[in-house]
C-alpha positions in Angstrom: 0.0 0.0 0.0 1.4 3.4 -1.0 1.8 6.2 1.5 0.4 9.7 0.9 2.9 12.0 -0.6 3.0 15.5 0.7 4.1 18.4 -1.4 4.2 22.1 -0.8 3.5 24.7 -3.5 7.2 25.6 -3.5 8.2 21.9 -4.0 5.6 21.4 -6.8 6.8 24.5 -8.7 10.5 23.5 -8.1 9.9 20.0 -9.5 8.0 21.4 -12.5 10.8 24.0 -13.2 13.6 21.4 -12.9 11.7 19.1 -15.3 11.2 22.1 -17.7 14.9 22.7 -17.7 15.6 19.1 -18.5 13.1 19.3 -21.3 14.8 22.4 -22.6 18.0 20.5 -22.8 16.2 17.7 -24.7 14.7 20.3 -27.0 11.2 19.3 -26.1 10.0 22.9 -26.1 6.3 22.2 -26.1 6.5 20.3 -22.8 9.1 22.8 -21.5 6.7 25.7 -22.0 3.8 23.9 -20.4 5.7 22.9 -17.3 7.6 26.2 -16.9 4.2 28.0 -17.3 2.7 25.8 -14.6 5.6 26.6 -12.2 5.3 30.3 -13.0 1.6 30.2 -12.1 2.2 28.6 -8.8 5.2 30.8 -7.9 3.3 34.0 -9.0 0.4 33.1 -6.7 2.8 32.5 -3.8 4.6 35.7 -4.4 1.4 37.7 -4.5 0.3 36.0 -1.3 3.5 37.2 0.3 2.9 40.8 -1.0 5.7 40.5 -3.6 5.5 41.2 -7.3 6.1 38.2 -9.7 8.1 38.8 -12.8 5.0 38.3 -14.9 3.3 41.2 -13.2 6.4 43.3 -13.5 6.7 42.7 -17.3 3.0 43.4 -17.8 3.3 46.7 -15.8 6.4 47.7 -17.9 4.5 47.1 -21.2 1.5 49.1 -19.9 3.8 52.0 -19.0 5.4 52.0 -22.4 2.0 52.0 -24.0 0.9 54.8 -21.7 3.7 57.0 -23.2 2.3 56.5 -26.6 -1.2 57.3 -25.4 -2.6 54.0 -26.5 -4.1 52.9 -23.2 -7.5 51.3 -22.9 -9.2 49.7 -19.9 -8.6 46.3 -21.5 -4.9 46.9 -22.2 -3.5 45.0 -19.1 -5.6 41.9 -19.9 -4.6 42.1 -23.6 -0.9 42.2 -22.7 -1.3 39.3 -20.3 -3.0 37.3 -23.1 -0.2 38.1 -25.5 2.6 37.2 -23.0 0.9 33.8 -22.3 -0.4 33.1 -25.8 1.9 30.3 -26.7 1.6 28.6 -23.3 -2.2 28.8 -23.4 -2.5 27.6 -27.0 -0.3 24.6 -26.2 -2.4 23.8 -23.2 -5.8 24.3 -24.7 -5.7 24.1 -28.5 -8.2 21.6 -30.0 -8.6 23.1 -33.4 -8.0 21.5 -36.8 -5.5 24.0 -38.2 -1.8 23.8 -37.5 -0.4 26.6 -35.3 2.9 28.2 -35.9 5.3 29.1 -33.0 8.9 30.0 -32.4 9.0 27.3 -29.7 12.6 27.7 -28.7 12.2 31.4 -28.2 8.9 31.0 -26.4 10.4 28.3 -24.1 13.4 30.5 -23.4 11.0 33.4 -22.4 8.9 31.2 -20.2 11.9 29.8 -18.4 
């Protein structure tokens, strides 16, 4: 009979990130992006809970500030930027269409890591 396995959020994210790095080395960029994205989600939630700013939020805020300088700010801008940043990860996780999608997987994996 197997014993229950206890994992903290930190350990789960750490395990996912280590696996993503191994997958990067193996050039399995699809799986790398998915696992690195899962780790980023967990770590981001943990940082917010501690009152800290995750890098995802920092990047999103920087893009909004740049857009503000051009005067092209809408109420939906922050959400649109988040969607663009996570586009490849989300498409790889959820895509069920018939068409083939095109990605720069290596670059997207590098960014996600």
